[in-house]
Each structure stands twice: as structure tokens, then as C-alpha cells.
N, CA, C and O of each residue as an XYZ file, in Angstrom:
544
protein
N     103.554    335.619     43.453
C     103.463    336.606     44.519
C     101.995    336.956     44.767
O     101.223    337.124     43.823
N     101.629    337.061     45.998
C     100.263    337.395     46.385
C     100.241    338.860     46.821
O     101.008    339.271     47.692
N      99.365    339.630     46.213
C      99.251    341.054     46.537
C      98.248    341.270     47.661
O      97.272    340.531     47.792
N      98.504    342.290     48.466
C      97.535    342.767     49.445
C      96.594    343.730     48.753
O      97.025    344.568     47.961
N      95.311    343.613     49.051
C      94.316    344.543     48.531
C      93.452    345.034     49.686
O      93.278    344.334     50.684
N      92.920    346.225     49.545
C      92.079    346.776     50.607
C      90.676    346.179     50.528
O      90.266    345.695     49.473
N      89.947    346.209     51.628
C      88.565    345.736     51.582
C      87.723    346.474     50.525
O      86.899    345.848     49.858
N      87.913    347.770     50.366
C      87.156    348.526     49.363
C      87.477    348.035     47.953
O      86.583    347.951     47.112
N      88.738    347.713     47.688
C      89.118    347.167     46.377
C      88.454    345.813     46.141
O      88.040    345.501     45.025
N      88.359    345.024     47.192
C      87.712    343.714     47.076
C      86.238    343.888     46.728
O      85.726    343.205     45.841
N      85.562    344.785     47.411
C      84.137    345.009     47.142
C      83.927    345.412     45.681
O      83.021    344.905     45.019
N      84.756    346.315     45.185
C      84.637    346.742     43.781
C      84.900    345.567     42.823
O      84.214    345.424     41.811
N      85.884    344.739     43.144
C      86.180    343.575     42.300
C      85.010    342.593     42.299
O      84.677    342.029     41.257
N      84.393    342.389     43.447
C      83.245    341.491     43.540
C      82.060    342.032     42.737
O      81.328    341.268     42.109
N      81.880    343.342     42.763
C      80.805    343.956     41.974
C      81.046    343.772     40.473
O      80.104    343.559     39.710
N      82.301    343.856     40.060
C      82.652    343.814     38.634
C      82.759    342.403     38.072
O      82.562    342.205     36.873
N      83.065    341.425     38.908
C      83.347    340.076     38.432
C      82.491    339.055     39.181
O      82.761    338.770     40.347
N      81.470    338.501     38.534
C      80.588    337.557     39.222
C      81.258    336.240     39.616
O      80.686    335.470     40.388
N      82.457    335.969     39.101
C      83.160    334.741     39.506
C      84.156    334.984     40.638
O      84.678    334.029     41.215
N      84.424    336.247     40.963
C      85.343    336.564     42.065
C      84.710    336.130     43.383
O      83.489    336.157     43.534
N      85.549    335.732     44.329
C      85.019    335.182     45.568
C      85.895    335.536     46.759
O      87.118    335.616     46.641
N      85.264    335.748     47.903
C      85.989    335.849     49.175
C      86.055    334.454     49.775
O      85.053    333.743     49.848
N      87.256    334.077     50.202
C      87.459    332.815     50.912
C      87.899    333.193     52.326
O      89.023    333.648     52.539
N      87.002    332.998     53.278
C      87.276    333.335     54.678
C      87.912    332.122     55.333
O      87.297    331.060     55.423
N      89.158    332.287     55.794
C      89.931    331.147     56.307
C      89.992    331.105     57.835
O      90.806    330.377     58.404
N      89.140    331.878     58.495
C      89.115    331.860     59.955
C      88.445    330.587     60.464
O      88.082    329.714     59.676
N      88.285    330.483     61.761
C      87.674    329.297     62.370
C      86.158    329.453     62.471
O      85.614    330.551     62.356
N      85.501    328.323     62.690
C      84.049    328.330     62.860
C      83.631    329.255     63.999
O      82.621    329.952     63.893
N      84.395    329.267     65.079
C      84.067    330.148     66.204
C      84.103    331.611     65.773
O      83.242    332.394     66.176
N      85.080    331.986     64.967
C      85.168    333.370     64.491
C      84.001    333.705     63.566
O      83.425    334.789     63.662
N      83.652    332.786     62.679
C      82.517    333.041     61.785
C      81.239    333.226     62.581
O      80.421    334.090     62.263
N      81.067    332.414     63.615
C      79.846    332.446     64.407
C      79.779    333.660     65.322
O      78.756    334.343     65.367
N      80.839    333.933     66.043
C      80.779    334.953     67.087
C      81.282    336.333     66.676
O      80.895    337.330     67.286
N      82.127    336.414     65.664
C      82.668    337.712     65.229
C      81.914    338.225     64.011
O      81.681    339.428     63.890
N      81.532    337.332     63.112
C      80.765    337.711     61.937
C      81.479    337.398     60.639
O      82.623    336.943     60.625
N      80.773    337.654     59.546
C      81.252    337.377     58.197
C      80.909    338.551     57.280
O      79.934    339.259     57.528
N      81.695    338.765     56.226
C      81.257    339.723     55.212
C      79.893    339.280     54.669
O      79.648    338.088     54.486
N      79.039    340.223     54.422
C      77.708    339.931     53.897
C      77.682    340.293     52.419
O      77.686    341.471     52.061
N      77.654    339.281     51.566
C      77.666    339.481     50.122
C      76.280    339.316     49.509
O      76.157    339.171     48.293
N      75.245    339.336     50.328
C      73.899    339.099     49.815
C      73.480    340.153     48.790
O      72.707    339.841     47.884
N      73.962    341.377     48.904
C      73.641    342.412     47.918
C      74.207    342.065     46.544
O      73.744    342.579     45.525
N      75.205    341.197     46.523
C      75.825    340.761     45.267
C      75.303    339.396     44.823
O      75.733    338.862     43.801
N      74.376    338.836     45.599
C      73.794    337.546     45.252
C      74.686    336.352     45.505
O      74.548    335.318     44.851
N      75.599    336.486     46.448
C      76.460    335.332     46.769
C      76.812    335.297     48.245
O      76.439    336.177     49.022
N      77.539    334.254     48.603
C      77.974    334.065     49.980
C      79.483    333.887     50.010
O      80.103    333.509     49.016
N      80.050    334.162     51.157
C      81.471    333.935     51.385
C      81.723    332.433     51.452
O      80.918    331.687     52.010
N      82.838    331.995     50.883
C      83.280    330.606     51.027
C      84.029    330.527     52.357
O      84.968    331.289     52.585
N      83.625    329.621     53.221
C      84.271    329.479     54.530
C      85.015    328.153     54.590
O      84.415    327.078     54.563
N      86.344    328.256     54.671
C      87.206    327.078     54.796
C      88.325    327.451     55.774
O      89.149    328.317     55.477
N      88.352    326.818     56.903
C      89.380    327.121     57.898
C      90.764    326.733     57.376
O      90.962    325.635     56.857
N      91.710    327.651     57.525
C      93.109    327.370     57.172
C      93.767    326.548     58.272
O      94.596    325.678     58.005
N      93.382    326.838     59.517
C      93.881    326.104     60.670
C      92.679    325.573     61.449
O      91.637    326.223     61.520
N      92.835    324.397     62.026
C      91.734    323.733     62.700
C      91.780    324.031     64.196
O      92.770    323.755     64.873
N      90.686    324.602     64.690
C      90.528    324.939     66.106
C      90.229    323.660     66.878
O      89.506    322.827     66.332
N      90.718    323.422     68.106
C      91.421    324.382     68.946
C      92.941    324.315     68.842
O      93.624    325.233     69.296
N      93.483    323.253     68.258
C      94.939    323.106     68.213
C      95.616    324.004     67.195
O      96.824    324.232     67.267
N      94.835    324.519     66.240
C      95.295    325.420     65.189
C      96.345    324.785     64.274
O      97.225    325.475     63.761
N      96.248    323.455     64.071
C      97.102    322.802     63.088
C      96.560    323.133     61.696
O      95.376    323.429     61.534
N      97.436    323.080     60.704
C      97.013    323.369     59.341
C      95.944    322.379     58.882
O      96.002    321.192     59.202
N      94.987    322.876     58.142
C      93.916    322.058     57.579
C      94.447    321.367     56.327
O      94.571    321.993     55.275
N      94.760    320.082     56.440
C      95.317    319.325     55.320
C      94.363    319.240     54.129
O      94.802    319.006     53.003
N      93.081    319.427     54.363
C      92.100    319.341     53.290
C      91.732    320.687     52.690
O      90.756    320.788     51.946
N      92.505    321.727     53.006
C      92.153    323.077     52.568
C      92.009    323.187     51.048
O      90.994    323.684     50.560
N      92.994    322.737     50.310
C      92.958    322.890     48.850
C      91.860    322.042     48.212
O      91.251    322.459     47.228
N      91.606    320.868     48.758
C      90.509    320.034     48.267
C      89.180    320.757     48.516
O      88.325    320.807     47.632
N      89.010    321.310     49.707
C      87.778    322.028     50.042
C      87.602    323.261     49.159
O      86.478    323.603     48.791
N      88.688    323.921     48.821
C      88.630    325.087     47.939
C      88.070    324.685     46.576
O      87.190    325.351     46.032
N      88.584    323.612     46.049
C      88.117    323.106     44.754
C      86.659    322.657     44.858
O      85.852    322.954     43.976
N      86.322    321.943     45.930
C      84.950    321.451     46.109
C      83.953    322.593     46.293
O      82.767    322.427     46.010
N      84.417    323.742     46.761
C      83.542    324.906     46.944
C      83.273    325.626     45.626
O      82.530    326.607     45.588
N      83.879    325.136     44.546
C      83.647    325.735     43.238
C      84.623    326.824     42.866
O      84.423    327.522     41.871
N      85.676    326.984     43.643
C      86.702    327.977     43.330
C      87.629    327.394     42.269
O      88.357    326.436     42.526
N      87.596    327.974     41.092
C      88.396    327.474     39.976
C      89.704    328.244     39.864
O      89.779    329.395     40.292
N      90.728    327.632     39.298
C      92.033    328.292     39.202
C      92.019    329.637     38.477
O      92.877    330.480     38.738
N      91.064    329.856     37.575
C      91.025    331.111     36.844
C      90.232    332.207     37.562
O      90.272    333.361     37.134
N      89.517    331.883     38.632
C      88.738    332.877     39.372
C      89.635    333.765     40.230
O      90.686    333.331     40.701
N      89.213    335.000     40.426
C      89.880    335.882     41.383
C      89.409    335.486     42.776
O      88.212    335.503     43.064
N      90.357    335.129     43.639
C      90.045    334.698     44.999
C      90.693    335.655     45.989
O      91.896    335.911     45.933
N      89.874    336.179     46.896
C      90.319    337.132     47.900
C      90.236    336.449     49.257
O      89.146    336.149     49.745
N      91.390    336.205     49.864
C      91.468    335.463     51.117
C      91.398    336.411     52.308
O      92.020    337.474     52.316
N      90.620    335.998     53.321
C      90.327    336.842     54.483
C      90.517    336.064     55.772
O      90.122    334.902     55.871
N      91.126    336.714     56.764
C      91.165    336.183     58.128
C      90.930    337.354     59.079
O      90.375    338.373     58.667
N      91.335    337.233     60.318
C      91.118    338.312     61.273
C      91.958    339.532     60.949
O      91.462    340.658     60.958
N      93.251    339.301     60.657
C      94.164    340.441     60.516
C      94.982    340.437     59.228
O      95.679    341.412     58.946
N      94.914    339.373     58.449
C      95.654    339.300     57.194
C      96.835    338.346     57.203
O      97.516    338.215     56.186
N      97.098    337.675     58.314
C      98.249    336.760     58.392
C      97.907    335.358     57.887
O      98.561    334.853     56.974
N      96.893    334.731     58.470
C      96.494    333.386     58.012
C      96.052    333.429     56.559
O      96.347    332.519     55.785
N      95.346    334.484     56.195
C      94.847    334.582     54.817
C      95.989    334.713     53.816
O      95.881    334.208     52.698
N      97.070    335.373     54.187
C      98.229    335.456     53.288
C      98.820    334.062     53.085
O      99.177    333.699     51.964
N      98.924    333.293     54.143
C      99.438    331.921     54.017
C      98.539    331.074     53.131
O      99.028    330.315     52.294
N      97.236    331.197     53.307
C      96.292    330.435     52.496
C      96.350    330.867     51.030
O      96.312    330.026     50.133
N      96.442    332.161     50.790
C      96.526    332.669     49.412
C      97.799    332.181     48.733
O      97.781    331.829     47.553
N      98.900    332.159     49.471
C     100.160    331.655     48.902
C     100.063    330.169     48.572
O     100.575    329.724     47.545
N      99.410    329.403     49.438
C      99.240    327.972     49.181
C      98.376    327.750     47.937
O      98.665    326.871     47.124
N      97.323    328.543     47.793
C      96.460    328.427     46.616
C      97.233    328.794     45.348
O      97.108    328.124     44.323
N      98.027    329.853     45.422
C      98.829    330.264     44.267
C      99.815    329.155     43.888
O      99.996    328.860     42.707
N     100.446    328.547     44.884
C     101.401    327.458     44.622
C     100.699    326.240     44.020
O     101.323    325.447     43.315
N      99.396    326.094     44.298
C      98.624    324.960     43.774
C      98.029    325.254     42.398
O      97.291    324.431     41.858
N      98.342    326.420     41.826
C      97.892    326.718     40.473
C      96.772    327.720     40.342
O      96.336    328.002     39.225
N      96.289    328.268     41.439
C      95.281    329.326     41.357
C      95.984    330.588     40.875
O      96.986    331.010     41.453
N      95.460    331.179     39.826
C      96.169    332.236     39.097
C      95.981    333.644     39.649
O      96.840    334.503     39.451
N      94.866    333.892     40.341
C      94.543    335.249     40.791
C      94.177    335.211     42.276
O      93.001    335.252     42.637
N      95.185    335.133     43.118
C      94.961    335.063     44.560
C      95.418    336.356     45.205
O      96.471    336.897     44.869
N      94.611    336.846     46.138
C      94.876    338.125     46.803
C      94.623    337.970     48.294
O      93.792    337.167     48.718
N      95.346    338.745     49.074
C      95.155    338.788     50.510
C      94.428    340.085     50.865
O      94.829    341.164     50.430
N      93.366    339.977     51.650
C      92.651    341.177     52.080
C      93.418    341.775     53.250
O      93.433    341.230     54.354
N      94.060    342.920     52.979
C      94.904    343.588     53.972
C      94.084    343.940     55.209
O      92.960    344.431     55.100
N      94.636    343.695     56.347
C      94.037    343.976     57.650
C      92.841    343.098     57.975
O      92.227    343.273     59.027
N      92.490    342.157     57.102
C      91.478    341.159     57.401
C      90.106    341.705     57.734
O      89.723    342.790     57.298
N      89.378    340.933     58.514
C      88.008    341.288     58.878
C      87.979    342.333     59.989
O      87.158    343.250     59.959
N      88.872    342.198     60.967
C      88.842    343.086     62.126
C      90.015    344.052     62.224
O      89.913    345.072     62.905
N      91.114    343.756     61.564
C      92.274    344.642     61.612
C      92.982    344.634     62.954
O      92.681    343.817     63.824
N      93.937    345.560     63.113
C      94.707    345.623     64.353
C      93.894    346.233     65.496
O      92.825    346.806     65.286
N      94.418    346.097     66.678
C      93.772    346.686     67.859
C      93.932    348.201     67.864
O      94.945    348.734     67.409
N      92.919    348.884     68.384
C      93.022    350.326     68.585
C      93.706    350.593     69.921
O      94.174    349.658     70.570
N      93.769    351.827     70.332
C      94.436    352.198     71.576
C      93.831    351.579     72.817
O      94.495    351.471     73.848
N      92.566    351.170     72.725
C      91.891    350.531     73.858
C      91.925    349.014     73.778
O      91.321    348.330     74.604
N      92.643    348.481     72.770
C      92.747    347.032     72.629
C      91.571    346.383     71.930
O      91.399    345.168     72.017
N      90.758    347.167     71.237
C      89.594    346.630     70.524
C      89.879    346.520     69.031
O      90.542    347.379     68.449
N      89.379    345.471     68.429
C      89.527    345.278     66.984
C      88.266    345.755     66.263
O      87.191    345.866     66.853
N      88.433    346.032     64.973
C      87.289    346.392     64.145
C      87.049    347.873     64.007
O      86.078    348.284     63.371
N      87.919    348.694     64.593
C      87.703    350.142     64.537
C      88.783    350.884     63.761
O      88.572    352.025     63.351
N      89.935    350.255     63.553
C      91.081    350.931     62.938
C      91.171    350.644     61.449
O      91.284    351.570     60.644
N      91.123    349.389     61.079
C      91.281    348.970     59.686
C      90.609    347.617     59.510
O      90.204    346.982     60.484
N      90.493    347.186     58.266
C      89.877    345.906     57.962
C      88.472    346.075     57.422
O      87.976    347.192     57.275
N      87.835    344.947     57.127
C      86.509    344.917     56.505
C      85.489    345.705     57.321
O      84.785    346.556     56.778
N      85.407    345.426     58.621
C      84.405    346.083     59.463
C      84.656    347.587     59.544
O      83.721    348.378     59.418
N      85.899    347.983     59.752
C      86.229    349.406     59.880
C      85.990    350.167     58.578
O      85.749    351.374     58.598
N      86.057    349.458     57.441
C      85.805    350.096     56.146
C      84.317    350.355     55.916
O      83.940    350.993     54.933
N      83.480    349.865     56.815
C      82.043    350.085     56.699
C      81.365    349.207     55.667
O      80.264    349.514     55.210
N      82.013    348.123     55.301
C      81.424    347.200     54.328
C      80.424    346.276     55.023
O      80.510    346.072     56.234
N      79.482    345.720     54.270
C      78.439    344.902     54.900
C      78.987    343.642     55.559
O      79.865    342.966     55.023
N      78.446    343.348     56.730
C      78.793    342.127     57.434
C      77.612    341.727     58.294
O      76.684    342.506     58.516
N      77.669    340.493     58.772
C      76.575    339.976     59.586
C      77.098    338.935     60.565
O      78.188    338.388     60.401
N      76.302    338.684     61.570
C      76.575    337.567     62.467
C      76.000    336.331     61.812
O      75.000    336.415     61.099
N      76.607    335.202     62.041
C      76.142    333.944     61.431
C      74.875    333.464     62.083
O      74.340    332.423     61.701
């Protein structure tokens, strides 16, 4: 079972565990134009591996291989992130099924749900929590 964790819980886990990692499963366009969590204060970077391949959004058949090649080991705590928490939950479940022991979904993702005006990033998620982020 993959648990949902808040962005603040993820930040604390990253501070406490130098092997813990965020795996951002959004697309290259999202990383470039929307932004990424900024882990430079912790001396590391987010692992970026698309769960679905843009523009057709088919599943990335090489996802688990890329996860391993990125240095994510089965014993590491891995926190999966997408825009809203849906793709990242699927990716975290796939990693757990492949033998990764500590997989978590970042609830509400990077931008969270839309607010009353239809804008993301103000209600919940990484950005709304006030955690560091940057444009690529």
C-alpha cells in the first residue's frame, strides 16, 4: 500500500534522510514551464522521470529501468510527485510492486486542485505549501 504524505512531511523526511528522494513523474513540458521542487538547500536535485510520455500520454515502459539508473535503490524512501497526485500514485504503486520498500505519494502534487478562479498552485500542493521551487 502506498501512503499519501503532505509536502511538508516530505520536506522534513528529506532533511532527515540523505537517501530519501523526490521522483517527479510529470512531463518535460511541466518541468520546464511549471517548475520543479528546489532541493538545492538540501544538496540534491529532484529525479525527473516521466510516468507518461507526452504528447500521447502512453505509459513510459522504461520507467522502472530509469528509476534504477537514477540511483533510486529499493531501500530508499521515494516520494513520487506529479501535478495533482494521480500519476504519482500510479508510479509509486508500480515501484512498490517492483520491490521498492518505501514508496509514498505526495498528496495534491506540485500544483494541487484548482481554486475558485480555476488556477492551480494556490489551494494545496508543493507550491501552495510555500516550499522551495524553481523554473527549469
